[in-house]
N, C-alpha and C positions, 0 to 999 in steps of 0.2 A: 563544667557543665555540663557536667556530665550526659545522660541521653538524647539534651536538648539538640549534637549535636549545629553542624554547624549556621544550619537556617533556622536556630534558635529555635527548633520547635515547630516550627510551620508547615505545613502541610506536608506533604510526605517520602517527602522527602529530609525528614529533620534522620537518623539514628536512629534502625531499627524499622523507617519506613521505607524504604528505597531493597525491600525482598518485596515488604510486597507491592510497590509500583516493578521491582521487573515480570514479579506474576501475573499480574491486573494486568500490562503493559504488552505480555505474549496474550495470555489466554486472547485480546483486545486486538493480537498479530493475526491469532491465530481465525480467528472469527471472521473478519475481516478477507485474506485469502479466502478466505473459504466459498465467501460471497464472491466478491473480484470474480476467480477464475467462469461459476457456479455461470454469470451473465455478457461474462465474456463472450464464454465459446457454445450456451444457449439460450442467451437474453439479452440482449447489447440494451437492448429500448432500457432496463432497471439503470447500467451506468449515467446516466445521466444523475443518476442523486447521491453518488461520490467526489463529485467531480464539484468546481466552482467559480464566476469565473476568473478568480486570479492564479485557480490550477493553471501549473505550470508542468507539462511534460517532450520526454527526449525521446521517439520512439527510432528507434537505431540512426541518428543524428537527424531525427528529422523533427524539431524544435512547433511545438503548439505549447494555447493562449485559451484560458476557458473551457470553460463548460461545452459552448458549444460545438467547437472547433475539435474537441479531443470528443464526444461523442461522431461527433461526424466522423471525422476521418478511418474512428473505430467503427462504427456498422458498413463501412466502406468492404473492408479486410476480410480477405477468408474466412468460409468456416471458419470454424482452432476448437481443440481438445490440447487444451493443454493438464499436462502432470504435473504437480511438485514435490522434486525431489529434496527438497533446504531448505526449511523457512528458520528466519532467525530475528528475533523485533529486542527494544530495545527502547526505554526510553530517552527524549531527548530532553535534557534540561528546558523547564521556560525560566524566567523572567529573574526568578527567583522570590514570585508572590506568591506557593504553593497551591499554587490553576492545577489544571492539572496538564499532565508534559503531551512534544508533541509524541509525535510514539515513529520509528527509522525500524521497517520491516521491509526484510531481500531474500524477494527469493532464487529459486533458483530449479530448474528441470528442467524436462523438456516437452515442443510443439512441434502438434500436427496439425499444418495448416490447408487449405482444400479436404478435395472430398475422397475419404482413402476407399473407395473402388472404382476411381479413378485412374484411368492407362494411360502414360506411366503413374504408379504414382506414390506420393510424397510423401518425400521421404519429411522426418520429425528431425527438429534440430534441438542444439542445446539454448538457455535462452537464462539471461541472468532479467532479476527486473526488485528496483529501490522505489519502495514512495513513503513520503512523507505523512504522516498523517496529522490533523492538524487538529481542537474542536472549533468546531460554531455554537458563539457564544448565545445564538438569536436561540437555536435550537439544542442546545446537547449535546448537539453527535459528531462522529469524526469523520471528519473532509477527508480525499485527498489533496493535499496545497503541491505537494508536486510524486512525480512520479518515471522511472526512466526504467527506456526499457530495450533489449539490447539481447544478440543474438550472437553467441556468440562461439561459433568458428566460422 
């Protein structure tokens, strides 16, 4: 069937469409991480718009579920400054109906928690964070389905 690909020509997953999907996913993931860490480091109340009631988070082994629990937990963290050093994004296939894929976003970097002027000054810690983003059919915007944050040392 030539250029129709495995999906019979439906949606973005048809032959030739995968490259477009990867570039769209990468652009979306880059925009997402920029906003996420900007909000986490300076305006945490805006994080509530990125989570849903069914969102699941594991923060250094501590499980959280739902927008309220997650945003309450994040609000209680000390001030932070994240530096993203590596970012990878990829589409995660949907049910084959041609709908927008979920997006897997993997981030690695360093973070400073606390006041850098404090005595003793806090140390930066390496971290890894993985997100699964899904599209909300009501408002057509991506949200965080799953989020795993881990200090790596």
